[in-house]
C-alpha positions in Angstrom: 0.2 -0.3 -0.2 1.1 3.1 -0.9 1.2 5.6 1.6 1.0 10.0 1.5 0.6 12.9 3.3 -1.8 15.6 2.3 -1.9 19.3 4.9 -3.5 22.2 4.5 -1.7 25.4 5.3 -4.3 27.6 6.7 -3.9 31.6 7.2 -6.8 33.8 8.0 -9.4 31.6 7.2 -7.5 30.9 3.7 -6.3 27.8 2.9 -3.4 27.3 0.8 -4.5 24.4 -2.7 -2.7 23.1 -5.3 -4.8 23.3 -8.6 -2.8 20.5 -10.3 -2.1 21.5 -14.0 1.3 21.4 -14.4 2.4 17.8 -14.5 1.9 15.9 -17.4 0.1 12.2 -17.4 -1.4 13.4 -13.3 -4.4 11.5 -12.1 -5.1 15.1 -9.9 -4.8 17.0 -13.1 -7.9 19.8 -13.2 -8.3 19.2 -9.5 -7.4 21.3 -6.5 -5.9 19.0 -3.7 -3.7 20.3 -0.6 0.3 19.6 -0.8 1.4 16.7 0.0 3.8 13.3 -1.5 5.0 10.0 -1.1 6.7 8.9 2.1 10.2 7.9 1.0 12.2 5.4 2.6 13.8 6.4 6.3 10.9 8.5 6.9 8.5 9.1 9.0 5.2 10.2 8.0 5.6 13.8 10.2 9.0 14.4 8.3 7.5 13.4 5.1 4.7 16.2 5.4 7.3 19.1 6.2 9.6 17.7 3.1 6.9 18.3 0.9 5.4 21.6 2.3 8.8 22.7 2.1 9.0 21.2 -1.9 5.6 22.2 -2.8 5.7 25.6 -1.8 9.1 26.9 -0.3 7.4 27.1 3.2 8.9 25.8 6.5 6.1 23.8 8.5 6.2 25.1 12.6 3.7 22.9 14.0 1.7 19.9 11.9 -1.5 18.7 13.6 -2.7 15.3 12.3 -6.0 15.0 11.9 -6.9 12.3 10.2 -6.4 9.4 7.9 -8.2 8.6 4.4 -7.6 4.8 3.1 -8.3 5.0 -0.7 -9.3 1.9 -2.7 -9.5 1.4 -6.5 -10.4 -0.7 -8.9 -8.0 -1.2 -10.7 -5.1 0.7 -9.3 -2.5 0.0 -5.9 -4.4 1.2 -2.3 -2.9 4.5 -1.1 -3.2 5.7 2.8 -3.2 9.5 2.9 -2.0 11.3 5.9 -4.1 14.4 6.1 -2.5 17.2 8.4 -3.8 21.1 9.0 -0.7 23.6 9.2 -1.6 27.1 11.2 1.8 27.6 12.0 4.7 28.1 9.1 7.2 30.5 7.8 9.0 31.9 5.0 8.4 33.0 1.4 6.0 30.8 -0.8 7.9 29.9 -4.0 6.6 28.5 -7.0 4.8 24.9 -7.4 6.6 22.9 -10.4 3.3 20.1 -9.8 0.1 23.2 -9.8 -0.9 26.6 -9.3 -1.0 27.8 -6.0 -3.8 29.6 -4.1 -5.2 31.2 -0.9 -8.4 30.0 -1.2 -10.9 31.2 1.3 -12.6 28.7 3.3 -16.2 29.5 2.4 -15.0 28.7 -1.5 -12.8 25.6 -0.8 -16.1 23.2 -1.4 -16.9 25.2 -4.6 -14.0 23.8 -5.9 -13.0 21.3 -7.8 -12.4 18.6 -5.9 -12.2 14.8 -5.8 -15.6 13.8 -4.0 -14.5 11.9 -1.5 -12.1 14.8 -0.6 -15.2 16.8 -0.1 -16.4 14.2 3.0 -13.2 14.6 4.8 -12.9 18.8 3.6 -16.4 19.4 5.3 -15.3 18.0 8.3 -12.1 20.2 9.0 -13.6 23.3 7.9 -16.0 22.8 10.3 -13.4 23.2 12.8 -13.7 18.9 13.8 -10.7 18.1 15.6 -11.3 14.7 16.6 -9.1 12.4 14.3 -11.0 10.1 11.5 -10.6 7.4 9.3 -12.0 7.2 5.7 -12.1 4.1 3.5 -13.0 5.9 0.4 -13.9 3.8 -2.7 -13.5 4.9 -6.3 -13.9 3.3 -9.6 -11.6 2.1 -12.6 -13.1 5.6 -14.3 -12.5 7.3 -10.9 -16.0 7.8 -10.0 -16.8 7.7 -6.6 -18.9 4.8 -5.1 -18.8 5.3 -1.5 -17.2 6.5 1.8 -17.1 4.3 4.8 -15.8 6.0 8.7 -13.6 3.8 10.3 -13.7 3.5 14.1 -9.9 4.5 15.5 -9.2 2.9 18.5 -6.2 2.5 20.7 -6.3 -1.5 21.4 
């Protein structure tokens, strides 16, 4: 299973979103997503998220909050587990991203963006300020059409 990070930098009720419009053969082409990427060998997920923020935005994350886990299941592709973070303390100068266009988006406008259907489920929760850790399993068919969402219980067992 592929493991990746996804983070949303937040400042003054605006979220830094990435519009995927620069990479060839991009599964996320034309969609708005958070900052993030693949876990590299030997790094923790927190290190992965910090590295991806620096690489994609030029910004340095000073405090990251793990908000939940989203497991993606696909009919004809490897499943993926994404660790979702919010970042409200960061510093540095923002740079251009080679994967797409970075844009600060007002919270009230996020759900009207061209998002993956499954992303809307956990983004609604984040936007409502719910700080309980979540775990969703989101299923898509081979054409990228959303099939279903299942919320799993997180236990400390």
